[in-house]
C-alpha positions in Angstrom: 9.5 10.8 -1.7 7.2 10.3 1.2 8.0 8.1 4.2 4.7 6.6 5.4 4.6 5.1 8.9 1.6 2.8 9.7 0.2 -0.7 10.0 -3.3 -2.0 9.1 -5.9 0.1 10.9 -8.6 2.0 9.0 -6.8 5.3 9.7 -3.7 3.9 8.0 -5.7 2.5 5.1 -6.9 6.0 4.3 -3.3 7.1 3.6 -2.6 4.0 1.6 -5.5 4.9 -0.6 -4.6 8.6 -0.9 -1.0 7.9 -1.9 -2.1 5.3 -4.4 -4.8 7.5 -5.9 -2.2 10.3 -6.2 0.5 7.9 -7.5 3.0 9.7 -5.3 6.3 7.9 -4.6 6.4 6.6 -1.1 8.2 4.2 1.2 6.0 2.3 3.7 7.6 1.8 7.1 5.7 -0.6 9.4 5.2 0.5 13.0 3.7 -2.5 15.0 1.6 -0.9 17.7 0.8 -4.4 19.0 4.5 -4.6 20.0 4.5 -1.0 21.4 6.8 0.2 18.6 4.9 3.5 18.5 6.4 4.3 21.9 10.0 4.1 20.8 11.9 7.3 21.1 12.6 7.7 17.4 8.9 7.4 16.6 7.9 9.8 19.3 10.1 12.4 17.7 7.9 12.2 14.7 4.6 12.1 16.6 4.6 12.9 20.3 1.0 11.5 20.4 2.4 8.0 19.7 -0.2 7.3 17.0 -0.1 6.1 13.4 -0.3 7.1 10.6 2.5 9.6 10.1 4.1 10.8 7.0 7.4 12.6 6.4 7.3 14.5 3.1 11.0 14.7 2.0 9.9 17.4 -0.5 7.8 19.5 1.9 7.1 23.2 2.1 10.3 25.1 1.1 11.7 21.8 -0.2 12.5 20.8 3.4 11.3 17.6 5.1 7.9 18.0 6.8 6.2 15.7 9.3 2.4 15.4 9.3 0.5 13.2 11.8 -3.3 12.6 12.3 -4.9 10.9 9.4 -7.3 13.8 8.6 -4.5 16.3 8.6 -2.4 14.0 6.3 -5.3 13.8 3.8 -5.8 17.6 3.9 -2.0 18.1 3.4 -1.8 15.7 0.5 -4.9 17.2 -1.1 -3.4 20.6 -0.8 0.0 19.4 -2.1 -1.5 17.7 -5.1 -4.5 19.9 -5.9 -6.7 16.8 -6.0 -9.6 15.3 -4.1 -10.6 18.6 -2.4 -12.7 21.1 -4.3 -11.4 24.6 -5.2 -14.9 26.1 -5.0 -15.3 27.3 -1.4 -18.8 26.0 -0.9 -18.0 22.6 -2.3 -14.7 22.5 -0.4 -16.3 23.0 3.0 -19.1 20.6 2.1 -16.4 18.0 1.7 -14.5 19.1 4.8 -17.5 18.9 7.1 -18.2 15.3 6.0 -14.6 14.5 6.5 -15.1 15.8 10.1 -18.1 13.4 10.5 -15.7 10.5 10.0 -12.9 12.0 12.1 -15.1 12.9 15.1 -18.0 10.4 14.8 -17.4 7.3 12.7 -13.8 6.6 13.8 -14.3 7.1 17.5 -17.7 5.4 17.7 -16.6 2.4 15.6 -13.4 2.1 17.5 -14.9 2.2 20.9 -17.5 -0.4 19.9 -14.7 -2.6 18.6 -12.8 -2.3 21.9 -15.7 -3.2 24.1 -16.8 -6.0 21.8 -13.4 -7.7 21.3 -11.0 -6.6 24.1 -12.9 -5.6 27.2 -13.7 -8.0 30.1 -17.3 -9.2 30.6 -19.8 -6.8 32.2 -19.8 -4.0 29.6 -23.3 -4.4 28.2 -24.1 -0.7 28.7 -21.0 0.4 26.8 -21.6 -2.1 24.0 -25.2 -0.9 23.6 -24.2 2.8 23.8 -21.6 2.5 21.1 -23.5 0.1 18.8 -26.4 2.5 18.8 -24.1 5.2 17.6 -22.5 2.9 15.0 -25.9 2.1 13.5 -27.1 5.7 13.7 -24.0 6.8 11.7 -24.7 4.1 9.0 -28.2 5.5 8.7 -26.8 9.0 8.4 -24.5 7.9 5.5 -27.4 6.1 3.9 -29.5 9.2 4.0 -26.7 11.4 2.7 -25.9 9.1 -0.2 -29.5 9.1 -1.2 -29.0 12.8 -2.0 -25.4 12.9 -3.5 -23.2 10.5 -5.4 -20.4 10.8 -3.0 -20.2 11.6 0.7 -18.8 15.1 0.2 -21.1 15.9 -2.7 -21.0 15.4 -6.5 -17.3 14.5 -6.7 -15.1 11.8 -5.1 -13.0 13.5 -2.4 -11.0 13.0 0.8 -14.4 12.6 2.6 -14.9 9.3 0.7 -11.2 8.2 1.1 -11.5 8.8 4.9 -14.8 7.0 5.3 -14.3 3.9 3.1 -11.9 2.0 5.3 -14.3 2.1 8.2 -17.2 0.9 6.1 -15.2 -2.1 4.9 -16.1 -3.8 8.2 -19.9 -3.3 7.7 -20.7 -7.0 8.0 -19.1 -7.1 11.5 -21.7 -4.4 12.4 -24.6 -6.3 11.0 -25.1 -3.9 8.1 -26.0 -5.1 4.6 -26.7 -3.4 1.4 -30.2 -4.6 1.3 -31.0 -2.3 4.2 -28.6 0.4 3.0 -28.7 0.4 -0.8 -27.3 3.9 -1.3 -24.3 3.0 0.9 -23.8 -0.2 -1.1 -23.8 1.7 -4.4 -21.3 4.1 -3.1 -19.1 1.4 -1.5 -19.0 -0.5 -4.8 -18.0 2.6 -6.7 -15.2 3.4 -4.3 -13.9 -0.1 -4.0 -13.7 -0.4 -7.8 -11.3 2.4 -8.2 -7.9 1.4 -9.4 -6.1 3.4 -6.7 -8.2 1.8 -4.0 -7.5 -1.7 -5.4 -3.8 -1.0 -5.4 -4.0 0.2 -1.8 -5.8 -2.9 -0.6 -3.3 -5.1 -2.3 -0.5 -3.3 -0.4 -2.5 -3.6 2.8 -2.9 -7.3 2.4 0.9 -7.8 2.5 1.2 -6.0 5.9 1.5 -8.2 8.9 1.3 -7.4 12.6 1.6 -9.1 16.0 -2.1 -8.3 16.9 -3.1 -12.0 17.3 -0.1 -12.8 19.4 0.2 -9.6 21.4 1.3 -10.1 25.0 -0.9 -8.9 27.9 1.8 -6.2 28.6 1.6 -4.9 25.0 -2.2 -4.9 25.0 -2.3 -3.0 28.3 0.0 -0.4 26.9 -1.9 -0.1 23.7 -5.2 0.3 25.4 -4.0 2.4 28.3 -5.2 -0.1 31.0 -3.7 -2.1 33.8 -0.5 -0.4 35.1 -0.8 2.1 32.2 -4.2 3.3 33.4 -4.3 6.8 34.9 -6.3 7.5 38.1 
């Protein structure tokens, strides 16, 4: 059994998808970051970085419970545990890993920063919006180019590179991206979205609620590290 701590963010959706694809038994435990639940002492014992997702594998290495945090690390751990969605061939394996890193170090941070300045920052951040939106669109173009060469982001087979990237591309319309301008990405998106494990994950996700739309100014400031939580 795996205890899975999360909410609704793209990084959490990755783990929903991976667990459903693997059909591993798990228990979902909501951690509402919009109410600062990620800063509670019990959660910080699991992840001192105060971020979701986190898993606790009750049947970890040596049959002992094992905690894994950071979505990329969780995907690698589950792929290693199951022997699925990460190639055994060394060349193919690192092809998949390097595209996983594109998501972890590029797509996630750039998309996330653009979302903050677009939705939560005060007026007067036009430079930041332009900076991050330029990177968002560049990364869409990179994926479009890549998927014109290979069926999946990591190569010929579906892998954790696809599982990691798909949740971020679900918001493509918010970024002004359509499949007419990015047909290779659209073909890939439809293939991933149509998988049974992905469909089950999205159904589970739809049932998760949060306090995002009613978060207090105090909780927002703590979540974003601003106001009295900002560091000089």
